[in-house]
N, C-alpha and C positions, 0 to 999 in steps of 0.2 A: 612401196609404201602404199597404204591405204589412208585415204582421209574420209572422216566421218562426221557429219554435220547434223546435229538435230534442231528441230524447232518443234513448237506447238505447247510448250509449258506454259504455266499461268496458275492462277489462282481460281480456286473453285469452290463452291459449298458442299457439303457432305450431301452425298446422293447425286451429285453431278456427274458430268462426263467430260473428257478431254481426249485429244488425238494427238499423238505424237508422231513424228516423222522423221526419219534418219536417211540422207543420202549418202551413198559411197562413191568417192571418186579415186582417182589414180590407178594403181595397180589391182584393178578389181577381178581379173580372170584369176579364178582359183579360190576365190572366197568359198568356203565350205559351210559356214553358218553365219548367221547375223541375229541380233537380239538386242535385249535390254537388261541392264543392271540396275540397281538404284542404292543411294546411300542416304539414310537418314541421319540427322545430327547426333551425334555421340555413338554411332552404331557402325558397324562394317559394311562394306559393299556386299550386296546379296543379289542373286539370280532373280530376275522377274520371268523372262522368257527367252527361249532361243527357237529360232527356226533354221531347218536345213536348206540350203538352196538348191540341192537336188531332192527330190521327193516331198519337201516341205513337212517334215517330221517336226514336232514341237515337243517342248518340255516347259511347262509351266510350274511356279512357284505355288505351293498349295494355297498360300494366303490369296492368290489373285485368281484362282481358278473360278471359272463361272461368271466373272467380271470384266476382265480384260481379254482381250482378242489381238493376236499379231496376225499380221498379214503381210504379203511382199509382192513388189513388182518387179521381177527381174530386168525387164526391158528399161526400167528407170532407175535401177540398182538401188531401189528404196524399200524400207521396212517402215510398217507402221504399227502403232499401239494404241488400239482403241480402248480406253479406260472408262468403265461404267461403274455406277453406284461407288463413286470414290468415297473412302473414309479417311478420317483425320491420320489414321496410321500409314497411310499411302503417301503422306507428305515425305519427300526425299528429292534429290538431285537424280534425275535419271539420265543414265548414260547409254548412249549406244555402243554396241560390240561387234567385233568381226572377227572371225578366225580364218587365217589364210596360211597354208602350208607350215603349220605348226606355231604362227605367231599370232598374238592377240594384238587387236587394235582397239583403241577407244576415242569416242568423242569428248568434247569438253564438257558436256552435260547439260542439263536444262531443268530448271527448278520447277516442281510441283508443289502447289501448297493447297492443302483441303481444309478449310476453315469456315467458320461461320461469322 
């Protein structure tokens, strides 16, 4: 089993920045990728960005390209999401995600609210 714990959510004004962190623990050997999904009120959960453990390949949603940056620290089993130029439509619960041997793992989520 893999446990994922997010931190760093909160409220920010439009144009502001936040950084989310996600620490993986438990059976972390073999995690192929980690990343972030989000779910806005009344909408389905959607991909934000994924990064592979080996090689560091990334896949960003078009809506966040140029504004969000994912990074990873494999020694700390942690991924980060730097969110810049935040918009009201970025308001959502952000979930950390990991894939390991064909199974998906999720964190409990952290709320990001972009509002003036």
